[in-house]
All heavy atoms as an XYZ file, in Angstrom:
879
protein
N     -58.092    -18.406     56.176
C     -58.365    -19.174     54.992
C     -58.793    -18.282     53.835
O     -58.423    -18.530     52.699
C     -59.431    -20.211     55.326
C     -59.689    -21.188     54.249
S     -58.322    -22.321     54.166
C     -59.078    -23.695     53.499
N     -59.567    -17.238     54.209
C     -60.003    -16.332     53.149
C     -58.831    -15.579     52.544
O     -58.811    -15.302     51.360
C     -61.039    -15.349     53.699
C     -62.388    -15.941     53.862
C     -63.356    -14.851     54.196
C     -64.756    -15.407     54.135
N     -65.755    -14.426     54.353
N     -57.864    -15.244     53.386
C     -56.713    -14.501     52.863
C     -55.887    -15.373     51.914
O     -55.358    -14.885     50.923
C     -55.852    -13.977     54.003
O     -55.306    -15.054     54.736
N     -55.793    -16.673     52.191
C     -55.068    -17.580     51.299
C     -55.812    -17.702     49.971
O     -55.187    -17.731     48.897
C     -54.887    -18.944     51.952
N     -57.129    -17.749     50.029
C     -57.936    -17.825     48.802
C     -57.786    -16.549     47.986
O     -57.621    -16.591     46.766
C     -59.399    -18.058     49.183
C     -60.355    -18.016     48.037
C     -60.384    -19.336     47.311
C     -61.568    -19.350     46.383
N     -61.206    -19.606     45.029
N     -57.795    -15.401     48.666
C     -57.617    -14.127     47.964
C     -56.218    -14.039     47.360
O     -56.039    -13.572     46.238
C     -57.848    -12.952     48.919
C     -59.282    -12.671     49.229
C     -59.396    -11.460     50.086
C     -60.834    -11.173     50.426
N     -60.997    -10.017     51.260
N     -55.221    -14.507     48.108
C     -53.843    -14.492     47.619
C     -53.698    -15.399     46.394
O     -53.058    -15.022     45.404
C     -52.894    -14.925     48.743
C     -51.406    -14.806     48.454
C     -51.029    -13.353     48.191
C     -50.605    -15.348     49.618
N     -54.329    -16.549     46.451
C     -54.280    -17.478     45.319
C     -54.991    -16.895     44.103
O     -54.489    -16.992     42.973
C     -54.901    -18.827     45.715
C     -54.884    -19.832     44.606
C     -53.706    -20.455     44.213
C     -56.057    -20.149     43.937
C     -53.704    -21.372     43.198
C     -56.062    -21.066     42.905
C     -54.869    -21.690     42.526
N     -56.134    -16.270     44.313
C     -56.864    -15.638     43.213
C     -56.051    -14.493     42.608
O     -56.016    -14.323     41.381
C     -58.224    -15.129     43.688
C     -59.208    -16.257     43.973
O     -58.966    -17.380     43.469
O     -60.193    -16.010     44.696
N     -55.385    -13.740     43.446
C     -54.555    -12.639     42.942
C     -53.388    -13.184     42.129
O     -53.029    -12.647     41.078
C     -54.054    -11.788     44.113
N     -52.818    -14.275     42.619
C     -51.705    -14.899     41.879
C     -52.178    -15.405     40.526
O     -51.510    -15.213     39.516
C     -51.107    -16.040     42.703
C     -50.049    -16.807     41.954
C     -48.774    -16.294     41.776
C     -50.342    -18.053     41.397
C     -47.812    -16.983     41.083
C     -49.388    -18.755     40.699
C     -48.118    -18.219     40.541
O     -47.171    -18.901     39.831
N     -53.323    -16.059     40.497
C     -53.860    -16.558     39.229
C     -54.162    -15.410     38.279
O     -53.910    -15.506     37.077
C     -55.128    -17.385     39.478
S     -54.795    -18.973     40.238
N     -54.691    -14.318     38.808
C     -54.975    -13.158     37.974
C     -53.682    -12.579     37.402
O     -53.586    -12.299     36.199
C     -55.735    -12.089     38.784
C     -55.931    -10.821     38.033
C     -56.861    -10.735     37.002
C     -55.176     -9.693     38.342
C     -57.038     -9.561     36.294
C     -55.347     -8.516     37.633
C     -56.271     -8.445     36.609
N     -52.686    -12.413     38.271
C     -51.415    -11.855     37.793
C     -50.734    -12.786     36.786
O     -50.130    -12.334     35.803
C     -50.485    -11.577     38.976
C     -50.886    -10.419     39.870
C     -49.934    -10.318     41.053
C     -50.899     -9.125     39.086
N     -50.849    -14.080     37.024
C     -50.253    -15.035     36.095
C     -50.930    -14.964     34.729
O     -50.271    -15.000     33.693
C     -50.355    -16.451     36.673
C     -49.684    -17.487     35.839
C     -48.300    -17.596     35.804
C     -50.431    -18.362     35.060
C     -47.686    -18.552     35.030
C     -49.816    -19.316     34.277
C     -48.436    -19.416     34.260
N     -52.254    -14.846     34.734
C     -52.965    -14.756     33.453
C     -52.649    -13.444     32.742
O     -52.522    -13.402     31.519
C     -54.468    -14.920     33.658
O     -54.960    -13.895     34.491
N     -52.484    -12.352     33.486
C     -52.100    -11.077     32.872
C     -50.684    -11.197     32.279
O     -50.412    -10.717     31.183
C     -52.182     -9.926     33.903
C     -51.538     -8.657     33.363
C     -53.624     -9.678     34.295
N     -49.787    -11.849     33.024
C     -48.422    -12.061     32.524
C     -48.446    -12.861     31.223
O     -47.743    -12.536     30.268
C     -47.596    -12.789     33.592
C     -46.204    -13.154     33.132
C     -45.174    -12.233     33.190
C     -45.927    -14.417     32.633
C     -43.904    -12.552     32.765
C     -44.659    -14.755     32.201
C     -43.651    -13.819     32.275
O     -42.406    -14.127     31.848
N     -49.280    -13.900     31.179
C     -49.369    -14.730     29.974
C     -49.950    -13.945     28.801
O     -49.558    -14.156     27.664
C     -50.232    -15.960     30.232
C     -49.549    -17.028     30.991
C     -48.417    -17.588     30.181
N     -47.827    -18.721     30.862
C     -47.013    -19.558     30.308
N     -46.689    -19.428     29.048
N     -46.501    -20.535     30.988
N     -50.890    -13.065     29.066
C     -51.460    -12.246     27.996
C     -50.398    -11.310     27.437
O     -50.278    -11.126     26.226
C     -52.689    -11.457     28.507
C     -53.852    -12.403     28.787
C     -53.099    -10.384     27.519
C     -55.000    -11.744     29.516
N     -49.572    -10.752     28.304
C     -48.591     -9.773     27.871
C     -47.372    -10.438     27.233
O     -46.896    -10.007     26.183
C     -48.158     -8.905     29.047
C     -47.191     -7.812     28.645
C     -47.042     -6.793     29.737
C     -45.983     -5.799     29.369
N     -46.484     -4.565     28.889
N     -46.832    -11.493     27.837
C     -45.561    -12.054     27.376
C     -45.668    -13.376     26.628
O     -44.717    -13.782     25.977
C     -44.605    -12.220     28.558
C     -44.163    -10.922     29.135
C     -44.641    -10.513     30.369
C     -43.306    -10.090     28.445
C     -44.240     -9.319     30.903
C     -42.905     -8.896     28.983
C     -43.369     -8.505     30.218
N     -46.743    -14.094     26.730
C     -47.023    -15.291     25.962
C     -46.170    -16.497     26.363
O     -46.584    -17.621     26.182
C     -46.861    -15.021     24.458
C     -47.576    -16.032     23.607
O     -48.502    -16.674     24.076
N     -47.157    -16.186     22.384
N     -44.941    -16.301     26.859
C     -44.074    -17.415     27.279
C     -43.285    -17.007     28.514
O     -42.952    -15.842     28.681
C     -43.059    -17.778     26.197
C     -43.609    -18.503     25.008
C     -42.519    -18.850     24.016
O     -41.517    -18.125     23.944
O     -42.681    -19.858     23.331
N     -42.978    -17.985     29.328
C     -42.106    -17.695     30.467
C     -40.651    -17.699     29.979
O     -40.354    -18.091     28.848
C     -42.307    -18.726     31.578
O     -41.806    -19.972     31.157
N     -39.756    -17.280     30.848
C     -38.338    -17.209     30.481
C     -37.788    -18.602     30.170
O     -37.038    -18.785     29.221
C     -37.548    -16.558     31.616
C     -36.113    -16.291     31.269
C     -35.775    -15.266     30.391
C     -35.093    -17.060     31.798
C     -34.466    -15.019     30.063
C     -33.780    -16.832     31.478
C     -33.464    -15.801     30.607
O     -32.177    -15.563     30.271
N     -38.170    -19.597     30.935
C     -37.706    -20.967     30.701
C     -38.254    -21.511     29.379
O     -37.542    -22.185     28.631
C     -38.115    -21.861     31.857
N     -39.520    -21.224     29.080
C     -40.100    -21.682     27.822
C     -39.462    -20.982     26.631
O     -39.301    -21.570     25.561
C     -41.607    -21.433     27.819
C     -42.377    -22.298     28.785
C     -43.821    -21.861     28.922
O     -44.147    -20.708     28.569
O     -44.621    -22.681     29.388
N     -39.096    -19.721     26.834
C     -38.484    -18.956     25.751
C     -37.090    -19.496     25.414
O     -36.687    -19.532     24.254
C     -38.390    -17.491     26.166
C     -37.874    -16.562     25.107
S     -37.955    -14.838     25.622
C     -37.092    -14.848     27.163
N     -36.331    -19.937     26.423
C     -34.966    -20.418     26.202
C     -34.870    -21.913     25.975
O     -33.775    -22.443     25.861
C     -34.087    -20.027     27.401
C     -33.809    -18.551     27.412
O     -33.758    -17.918     26.371
N     -33.655    -17.992     28.602
N     -35.983    -22.593     25.903
C     -35.985    -24.035     25.688
C     -35.450    -24.334     24.279
O     -35.765    -23.656     23.315
C     -37.394    -24.581     25.847
C     -37.492    -26.083     25.730
C     -38.919    -26.549     25.881
C     -39.642    -26.205     24.602
N     -40.937    -26.819     24.452
N     -34.621    -25.352     24.175
C     -34.051    -25.711     22.881
C     -35.072    -26.321     21.949
O     -36.112    -26.834     22.367
N     -34.765    -26.275     20.680
C     -35.642    -26.875     19.680
C     -34.924    -28.078     19.072
O     -33.746    -28.307     19.294
C     -35.969    -25.874     18.555
O     -34.754    -25.534     17.880
C     -36.626    -24.622     19.101
N     -35.635    -28.843     18.296
C     -35.058    -30.003     17.624
C     -34.726    -29.695     16.170
O     -34.605    -30.604     15.351
C     -36.022    -31.186     17.707
C     -36.102    -31.742     19.110
O     -35.131    -31.673     19.853
N     -37.239    -32.287     19.478
N     -34.571    -28.422     15.849
C     -34.277    -28.039     14.471
C     -32.911    -28.540     14.022
O     -32.701    -28.821     12.849
C     -34.345    -26.521     14.349
C     -34.168    -26.020     12.937
C     -34.211    -24.507     12.857
O     -34.237    -23.853     13.910
O     -34.208    -23.989     11.739
N     -31.974    -28.699     14.954
C     -30.628    -29.142     14.592
C     -30.661    -30.539     13.980
O     -29.834    -30.869     13.116
C     -29.700    -29.115     15.810
C     -30.067    -30.103     16.876
C     -30.923    -29.924     17.905
C     -29.566    -31.438     16.996
N     -30.999    -31.058     18.667
C     -30.171    -32.011     18.137
C     -28.677    -32.196     16.257
C     -29.903    -33.307     18.538
C     -28.412    -33.489     16.668
C     -29.017    -34.035     17.796
N     -31.625    -31.353     14.388
C     -31.740    -32.699     13.823
C     -32.124    -32.629     12.349
O     -31.599    -33.388     11.512
C     -32.771    -33.521     14.589
C     -32.373    -33.812     16.019
C     -33.479    -34.562     16.733
C     -33.163    -34.752     18.198
N     -34.255    -35.406     18.919
N     -33.014    -31.714     12.013
C     -33.423    -31.544     10.624
C     -32.272    -31.029      9.779
O     -32.035    -31.515      8.664
C     -34.608    -30.562     10.546
O     -35.647    -31.030     11.394
C     -35.119    -30.426      9.125
N     -31.536    -30.061     10.310
C     -30.406    -29.492      9.573
C     -29.332    -30.545      9.359
O     -28.800    -30.709      8.251
C     -29.843    -28.256     10.320
C     -28.553    -27.785      9.695
C     -30.868    -27.148     10.339
N     -28.987    -31.285     10.412
C     -27.974    -32.336     10.295
C     -28.409    -33.420      9.322
O     -27.615    -33.902      8.510
C     -27.680    -32.940     11.668
C     -26.596    -34.012     11.711
C     -25.257    -33.417     11.315
C     -26.529    -34.642     13.078
N     -29.678    -33.790      9.366
C     -30.196    -34.773      8.421
C     -30.099    -34.294      6.988
O     -29.733    -35.054      6.091
N     -30.428    -33.025      6.750
C     -30.322    -32.477      5.399
C     -28.888    -32.437      4.902
O     -28.601    -32.784      3.747
N     -27.975    -32.037      5.777
C     -26.561    -31.985      5.384
C     -26.047    -33.378      5.055
O     -25.379    -33.587      4.028
C     -25.724    -31.333      6.518
C     -24.247    -31.544      6.304
C     -26.029    -29.851      6.609
N     -26.350    -34.359      5.897
C     -25.890    -35.729      5.642
C     -26.538    -36.309      4.385
O     -25.888    -37.055      3.634
C     -26.181    -36.611      6.852
C     -25.364    -36.301      8.104
C     -25.818    -37.173      9.258
C     -23.885    -36.455      7.849
N     -27.798    -35.965      4.136
C     -28.464    -36.438      2.915
C     -27.748    -35.921      1.673
O     -27.444    -36.677      0.750
C     -29.930    -35.984      2.921
C     -30.637    -36.279      1.641
C     -31.077    -37.551      1.348
C     -30.862    -35.273      0.708
C     -31.720    -37.832      0.161
C     -31.511    -35.535     -0.482
C     -31.946    -36.822     -0.757
N     -27.457    -34.615      1.646
C     -26.807    -34.058      0.468
C     -25.360    -34.520      0.335
O     -24.850    -34.648     -0.783
C     -26.907    -32.533      0.469
C     -28.279    -32.062      0.069
C     -29.118    -31.475      0.999
C     -28.742    -32.244     -1.215
C     -30.384    -31.063      0.645
C     -30.016    -31.835     -1.581
C     -30.844    -31.242     -0.655
N     -24.683    -34.792      1.449
C     -23.346    -35.384      1.364
C     -23.417    -36.784      0.761
O     -22.552    -37.164     -0.048
C     -22.692    -35.439      2.747
C     -22.109    -34.144      3.264
C     -21.623    -34.322      4.696
C     -20.978    -33.664      2.379
N     -24.417    -37.544      1.135
C     -24.601    -38.879      0.566
C     -24.889    -38.832     -0.919
O     -24.333    -39.613     -1.702
N     -25.764    -37.915     -1.324
C     -26.077    -37.770     -2.752
C     -24.822    -37.355     -3.527
O     -24.548    -37.884     -4.615
C     -27.226    -36.756     -2.954
C     -27.380    -36.389     -4.418
C     -28.523    -37.317     -2.403
N     -24.047    -36.440     -2.960
C     -22.807    -36.017     -3.625
C     -21.829    -37.180     -3.749
O     -21.166    -37.334     -4.782
C     -22.139    -34.885     -2.842
O     -22.986    -33.779     -2.748
N     -21.739    -38.011     -2.710
C     -20.870    -39.185     -2.777
C     -21.312    -40.154     -3.853
O     -20.481    -40.704     -4.583
N     -22.617    -40.373     -3.964
C     -23.118    -41.261     -5.019
C     -22.826    -40.706     -6.407
O     -22.490    -41.457     -7.328
C     -24.621    -41.490     -4.842
C     -25.020    -42.337     -3.633
C     -26.535    -42.388     -3.509
C     -24.447    -43.727     -3.751
N     -22.930    -39.396     -6.575
C     -22.621    -38.775     -7.873
C     -21.141    -38.961     -8.198
O     -20.778    -39.284     -9.339
C     -23.019    -37.290     -7.864
C     -24.533    -37.153     -7.867
C     -22.421    -36.554     -9.063
C     -25.036    -35.742     -7.653
N     -20.270    -38.786     -7.207
C     -18.837    -38.971     -7.445
C     -18.505    -40.416     -7.811
O     -17.683    -40.673     -8.700
C     -18.034    -38.544     -6.219
C     -17.964    -37.049     -5.958
C     -17.270    -36.780     -4.641
C     -17.236    -36.345     -7.082
N     -19.134    -41.368     -7.139
C     -18.903    -42.777     -7.467
C     -19.383    -43.076     -8.872
O     -18.704    -43.763     -9.654
C     -19.602    -43.679     -6.423
C     -18.889    -43.562     -5.081
C     -19.631    -45.126     -6.894
C     -19.627    -44.223     -3.941
N     -20.554    -42.563     -9.236
C     -21.079    -42.776    -10.591
C     -20.142    -42.183    -11.637
O     -19.878    -42.800    -12.662
C     -22.470    -42.148    -10.700
C     -23.049    -42.276    -12.066
C     -23.654    -43.359    -12.601
C     -23.030    -41.281    -13.088
N     -24.030    -43.095    -13.891
C     -23.661    -41.829    -14.216
C     -22.547    -39.982    -13.155
C     -23.820    -41.118    -15.393
C     -22.709    -39.275    -14.329
C     -23.333    -39.836    -15.428
N     -19.620    -40.969    -11.370
C     -18.699    -40.337    -12.318
C     -17.429    -41.164    -12.467
O     -16.915    -41.334    -13.567
C     -18.346    -38.927    -11.867
C     -19.441    -37.932    -12.068
C     -19.056    -36.555    -11.566
O     -18.116    -36.389    -10.792
N     -19.795    -35.553    -12.013
N     -16.901    -41.666    -11.368
C     -15.667    -42.453    -11.429
C     -15.879    -43.724    -12.230
O     -15.001    -44.153    -12.971
C     -15.198    -42.788    -10.028
C     -13.947    -43.604     -9.984
C     -13.020    -43.087     -8.941
C     -11.798    -43.945     -8.800
N     -10.721    -43.544     -9.623
N     -17.067    -44.328    -12.101
C     -17.314    -45.595    -12.783
C     -17.639    -45.408    -14.269
O     -17.201    -46.211    -15.101
C     -18.456    -46.341    -12.100
C     -18.098    -46.857    -10.724
S     -19.489    -47.599     -9.888
C     -19.784    -49.020    -10.916
N     -18.399    -44.384    -14.624
C     -18.934    -44.294    -15.969
C     -18.400    -43.135    -16.806
O     -18.510    -43.165    -18.024
C     -20.467    -44.195    -15.917
C     -21.100    -45.409    -15.329
C     -21.682    -45.365    -14.075
C     -21.107    -46.611    -16.011
C     -22.271    -46.478    -13.517
C     -21.690    -47.736    -15.474
C     -22.276    -47.672    -14.218
N     -17.840    -42.096    -16.196
C     -17.421    -40.937    -16.976
C     -15.931    -40.926    -17.270
O     -15.519    -40.538    -18.353
C     -17.807    -39.647    -16.251
C     -19.288    -39.375    -16.269
S     -19.719    -37.812    -15.514
C     -18.957    -36.657    -16.592
N     -15.128    -41.316    -16.285
C     -13.685    -41.254    -16.479
C     -13.186    -42.525    -17.132
O     -13.655    -43.614    -16.856
C     -12.968    -41.053    -15.139
C     -13.357    -39.784    -14.441
C     -13.734    -39.784    -13.116
C     -13.356    -38.564    -15.113
C     -14.093    -38.630    -12.464
C     -13.722    -37.400    -14.477
C     -14.082    -37.440    -13.157
O     -14.441    -36.297    -12.514
N     -12.169    -42.361    -17.988
C     -11.570    -43.509    -18.649
C     -10.521    -44.153    -17.763
O     -10.370    -43.829    -16.586
N      -9.781    -45.075    -18.346
C      -8.720    -45.722    -17.572
C      -7.598    -44.730    -17.257
O      -7.461    -43.692    -17.900
C      -8.229    -46.842    -18.490
C      -8.633    -46.414    -19.860
C      -9.870    -45.600    -19.712
N      -6.785    -45.080    -16.275
C      -5.666    -44.225    -15.877
C      -4.639    -44.197    -17.020
O      -4.324    -45.245    -17.591
C      -5.030    -44.762    -14.581
C      -6.042    -44.692    -13.453
C      -3.783    -43.994    -14.213
C      -5.581    -45.308    -12.161
N      -4.114    -43.029    -17.358
C      -3.138    -42.950    -18.460
C      -1.877    -43.763    -18.164
O      -1.507    -43.978    -17.004
C      -2.808    -41.454    -18.535
C      -3.898    -40.760    -17.812
C      -4.431    -41.719    -16.819
N      -1.198    -44.179    -19.225
C       0.009    -44.987    -19.066
C       1.154    -44.201    -18.437
O       2.115    -44.779    -17.947
C       0.449    -45.550    -20.424
C       0.956    -44.494    -21.364
N       0.112    -43.657    -22.072
C       2.218    -44.135    -21.686
C       0.845    -42.821    -22.795
N       2.122    -43.090    -22.584
N       1.041    -42.883    -18.425
C       2.108    -42.060    -17.860
C       2.169    -42.135    -16.342
O       3.102    -41.613    -15.732
C       1.930    -40.589    -18.283
O       0.627    -40.153    -17.914
C       2.122    -40.434    -19.772
N       1.194    -42.794    -15.702
C       1.202    -42.952    -14.254
C       1.853    -44.268    -13.821
O       1.980    -44.527    -12.634
C      -0.219    -42.895    -13.694
C      -0.754    -41.499    -13.600
C      -1.523    -40.972    -14.623
C      -0.477    -40.721    -12.504
C      -2.018    -39.691    -14.539
C      -0.971    -39.433    -12.411
C      -1.738    -38.915    -13.449
N       2.260    -45.092    -14.755
C       2.880    -46.367    -14.394
C       4.283    -46.139    -13.843
O       4.945    -45.143    -14.152
C       2.921    -47.301    -15.596
O       3.829    -46.801    -16.558
N       4.756    -47.073    -13.030
C       6.092    -46.953    -12.438
C       7.180    -46.980    -13.509
O       8.187    -46.284    -13.396
C       6.329    -48.080    -11.431
C       5.486    -47.917    -10.181
O       5.119    -46.764     -9.867
O       5.202    -48.936     -9.528
N       6.964    -47.774    -14.531
C       7.951    -47.860    -15.623
C       8.102    -46.509    -16.319
O       9.213    -46.038    -16.573
C       7.499    -48.930    -16.622
C       8.436    -49.112    -17.791
C       7.903    -50.156    -18.760
O       7.489    -51.237    -18.290
O       7.909    -49.881    -19.971
N       6.986    -45.879    -16.616
C       7.031    -44.577    -17.290
C       7.671    -43.519    -16.396
O       8.463    -42.708    -16.862
C       5.623    -44.151    -17.681
C       5.607    -42.856    -18.447
C       5.516    -41.613    -17.923
C       5.736    -42.686    -19.839
N       5.553    -40.670    -18.895
C       5.692    -41.300    -20.106
C       5.865    -43.563    -20.906
C       5.779    -40.786    -21.377
C       5.943    -43.037    -22.179
C       5.908    -41.660    -22.404
N       7.331    -43.521    -15.119
C       7.909    -42.540    -14.197
C       9.416    -42.724    -14.055
O      10.161    -41.741    -13.978
C       7.230    -42.635    -12.832
C       5.795    -42.125    -12.781
C       5.192    -42.390    -11.412
C       5.727    -40.657    -13.113
N       9.882    -43.964    -14.049
C      11.329    -44.183    -13.957
C      12.026    -43.732    -15.242
O      13.120    -43.150    -15.182
C      11.636    -45.647    -13.661
O      11.206    -46.471    -14.711
N      11.393    -43.963    -16.386
C      11.987    -43.484    -17.649
C      12.007    -41.960    -17.687
O      12.990    -41.356    -18.135
C      11.202    -44.018    -18.858
C      11.388    -45.489    -19.108
S      10.680    -46.105    -20.670
C       9.116    -45.316    -20.780
N      10.967    -41.329    -17.201
C      10.907    -39.875    -17.191
C      11.955    -39.300    -16.230
O      12.624    -38.306    -16.550
C       9.507    -39.432    -16.775
C       9.310    -37.936    -16.800
C       7.915    -37.543    -16.366
O       7.217    -38.312    -15.719
N       7.512    -36.348    -16.722
N      12.110    -39.911    -15.080
C      13.125    -39.455    -14.130
C      14.517    -39.603    -14.723
O      15.357    -38.713    -14.600
C      13.013    -40.249    -12.820
O      11.685    -40.132    -12.325
C      13.990    -39.741    -11.786
N      14.783    -40.730    -15.376
C      16.085    -40.953    -16.015
C      16.334    -39.905    -17.100
O      17.449    -39.371    -17.227
C      16.121    -42.377    -16.601
C      17.385    -42.728    -17.292
C      18.514    -42.845    -16.292
C      19.750    -43.335    -17.025
N      20.954    -42.779    -16.483
N      15.319    -39.588    -17.871
C      15.456    -38.569    -18.929
C      15.756    -37.204    -18.315
O      16.591    -36.454    -18.826
C      14.168    -38.507    -19.743
C      14.221    -37.526    -20.890
C      12.999    -37.680    -21.780
N      13.079    -36.741    -22.875
C      12.457    -35.572    -22.899
N      11.707    -35.206    -21.882
N      12.578    -34.774    -23.935
N      15.075    -36.876    -17.207
C      15.335    -35.590    -16.550
C      16.754    -35.531    -15.999
O      17.422    -34.486    -16.068
C      14.325    -35.377    -15.416
C      12.920    -35.086    -15.899
S      11.709    -35.031    -14.579
C      12.200    -33.551    -13.745
N      17.249    -36.648    -15.483
C      18.625    -36.677    -14.978
C      19.624    -36.562    -16.119
O      20.661    -35.898    -15.995
C      18.865    -37.962    -14.182
C      18.132    -38.049    -12.845
C      18.299    -39.426    -12.241
C      18.607    -36.971    -11.901
N      19.333    -37.215    -17.245
C      20.232    -37.135    -18.409
C      20.283    -35.720    -18.970
O      21.324    -35.280    -19.458
C      19.777    -38.107    -19.499
C      19.993    -39.550    -19.101
O      20.783    -39.789    -18.154
O      19.360    -40.435    -19.707
N      19.168    -35.010    -18.903
C      19.134    -33.641    -19.419
C      19.643    -32.640    -18.383
O      19.776    -31.464    -18.681
C      17.699    -33.280    -19.821
C      17.199    -34.059    -21.011
S      15.464    -33.780    -21.355
C      15.406    -32.051    -21.630
N      19.918    -33.109    -17.167
C      20.401    -32.286    -16.062
C      19.449    -31.099    -15.798
O      19.859    -29.938    -15.740
C      21.818    -31.797    -16.304
C      22.801    -32.932    -16.354
C      24.194    -32.434    -16.583
N      25.095    -33.558    -16.773
C      25.967    -33.969    -15.873
N      26.067    -33.349    -14.727
N      26.739    -34.992    -16.110
N      18.193    -31.442    -15.622
C      17.171    -30.424    -15.386
C      17.272    -29.912    -13.954
O      17.322    -30.694    -13.016
C      15.768    -31.007    -15.652
C      15.632    -31.280    -17.138
C      14.671    -30.090    -15.151
C      14.321    -31.850    -17.541
N      17.334    -28.583    -13.813
C      17.361    -27.892    -12.531
C      18.489    -28.406    -11.633
O      18.252    -28.968    -10.573
C      16.010    -28.024    -11.831
C      15.759    -26.910    -10.854
O      16.613    -26.049    -10.637
N      14.577    -26.909    -10.253
N      19.729    -28.198    -12.039
C      20.858    -28.781    -11.306
C      21.192    -28.093     -9.985
O      21.959    -28.630     -9.200
C      22.011    -28.627    -12.291
C      21.659    -27.448    -13.101
C      20.164    -27.461    -13.233
N      20.623    -26.924     -9.710
C      20.987    -26.206     -8.492
C      20.171    -26.691     -7.296
O      20.725    -27.060     -6.256
C      20.809    -24.682     -8.693
C      21.118    -23.940     -7.419
C      21.689    -24.196     -9.828
N      18.855    -26.706     -7.420
C      18.005    -27.092     -6.291
C      17.047    -28.230     -6.615
O      16.351    -28.714     -5.733
C      17.176    -25.892     -5.823
C      17.981    -24.788     -5.215
C      17.106    -23.643     -4.737
O      15.886    -23.691     -4.962
O      17.658    -22.715     -4.139
N      16.956    -28.647     -7.839
C      15.954    -29.621     -8.244
C      16.421    -31.049     -8.143
O      17.275    -31.420     -7.341
N      15.857    -31.873     -9.030
C      16.100    -33.311     -8.987
C      17.547    -33.651     -9.345
O      18.131    -34.586     -8.791
C      15.090    -34.036     -9.905
C      15.157    -35.545     -9.682
C      15.316    -33.692    -11.354
C      14.046    -36.292    -10.363
N      18.146    -32.896    -10.234
C      19.518    -33.194    -10.643
C      20.526    -32.883     -9.551
O      21.626    -33.434     -9.547
C      19.877    -32.399    -11.902
O      19.076    -32.825    -12.973
N      20.164    -32.021     -8.619
C      21.089    -31.722     -7.523
C      21.156    -32.872     -6.527
O      22.105    -32.958     -5.748
C      20.659    -30.443     -6.811
O      19.432    -30.649     -6.141
N      20.194    -33.778     -6.543
C      20.169    -34.915     -5.629
C      20.812    -36.169     -6.221
O      20.884    -37.193     -5.559
C      18.714    -35.236     -5.248
C      17.953    -34.088     -4.658
C      18.539    -33.631     -3.332
O      18.934    -34.440     -2.517
N      18.606    -32.324     -3.145
N      21.289    -36.108     -7.460
C      21.828    -37.274     -8.168
C      23.348    -37.159     -8.249
O      23.902    -36.133     -8.603
C      21.221    -37.355     -9.560
C      21.654    -38.534    -10.359
C      22.544    -38.538    -11.385
C      21.208    -39.876    -10.223
N      22.673    -39.796    -11.886
C      21.855    -40.647    -11.181
C      20.303    -40.497     -9.361
C      21.647    -42.013    -11.328
C      20.105    -41.859     -9.507
C      20.770    -42.598    -10.478
N      24.027    -38.229     -7.925
C      25.484    -38.278     -8.040
C      25.815    -38.895     -9.397
O      25.620    -40.092     -9.616
C      26.079    -39.113     -6.907
C      27.586    -39.010     -6.850
O      28.178    -38.388     -7.757
O      28.165    -39.542     -5.881
N      26.319    -38.076    -10.335
C      26.562    -38.522    -11.704
C      27.792    -39.418    -11.814
O      27.894    -40.239    -12.705
C      26.707    -37.305    -12.627
C      25.392    -36.623    -12.896
C      24.979    -35.535    -12.150
C      24.535    -37.091    -13.887
C      23.765    -34.918    -12.383
C      23.331    -36.488    -14.131
C      22.952    -35.398    -13.370
O      21.755    -34.802    -13.607
N      28.735    -39.313    -10.888
C      29.927    -40.150    -10.949
C      29.646    -41.565    -10.466
O      30.113    -42.537    -11.040
C      31.030    -39.512    -10.099
C      31.500    -38.182    -10.667
C      32.387    -37.423     -9.682
O      32.624    -37.912     -8.566
O      32.827    -36.333    -10.053
N      28.860    -41.687     -9.374
C      28.536    -43.010     -8.821
C      27.256    -43.577     -9.438
O      26.937    -44.751     -9.227
C      28.364    -42.927     -7.306
C      29.620    -42.553     -6.572
C      29.342    -42.502     -5.095
C      30.566    -42.045     -4.317
N      30.247    -41.889     -2.900
N      26.524    -42.747    -10.157
C      25.277    -43.163    -10.811
C      24.232    -43.645     -9.782
O      23.596    -44.675     -9.963
C      25.531    -44.225    -11.864
C      24.656    -44.019    -13.070
O      24.039    -42.967    -13.221
N      24.601    -45.001    -13.931
N      24.077    -42.867     -8.674
C      23.096    -43.183     -7.647
C      22.675    -41.904     -6.946
O      23.302    -40.853     -7.116
C      23.647    -44.187     -6.644
C      24.841    -43.686     -5.875
C      25.414    -44.743     -4.948
O      25.228    -45.927     -5.167
O      26.062    -44.315     -3.968
N      21.638    -42.001     -6.131
C      21.148    -40.838     -5.409
C      22.119    -40.472     -4.310
O      22.710    -41.331     -3.660
C      19.776    -41.108     -4.797
C      18.687    -41.274     -5.828
C      18.098    -42.434     -6.176
C      18.119    -40.253     -6.624
N      17.168    -42.211     -7.152
C      17.151    -40.871     -7.456
C      18.290    -38.894     -6.755
C      16.384    -40.180     -8.371
C      17.516    -38.200     -7.673
C      16.588    -38.823     -8.463
N      22.287    -39.169     -4.084
C      23.162    -38.703     -3.005
C      22.534    -39.030     -1.671
O      21.327    -39.057     -1.510
C      23.371    -37.186     -3.106
C      24.184    -36.769     -4.294
C      24.360    -35.272     -4.320
C      25.128    -34.840     -5.544
N      25.233    -33.376     -5.623
N      23.400    -39.276     -0.703
C      22.898    -39.626      0.621
C      22.975    -38.451      1.542
O      23.670    -37.568      1.471
C      23.686    -40.792      1.179
C      23.578    -41.979      0.243
C      23.940    -43.246      0.939
C      24.048    -44.370      0.011
N      23.347    -45.100     -0.624
């Protein structure tokens, strides 16, 4: 019984010396932290703020869409480009059949 008590005391002494020297065990040293939650929260917060800024800009800073984006304007522009025969080798005019007045198949 005395030898078990001496062995236990020696173990406690060695453990306390180990703690004085190394401060943490290997398992405690490799234990994960919860810092990733803070980082992810910060990233999502700033993404949300950026989204709100973009929505505000779209609503209050930009004007209406120009008339040049309408389908009517685009068809007139395409017709004008075909009439002028713009880029007849590889461009839009190469895809148009001028005799049949329709797109090539």
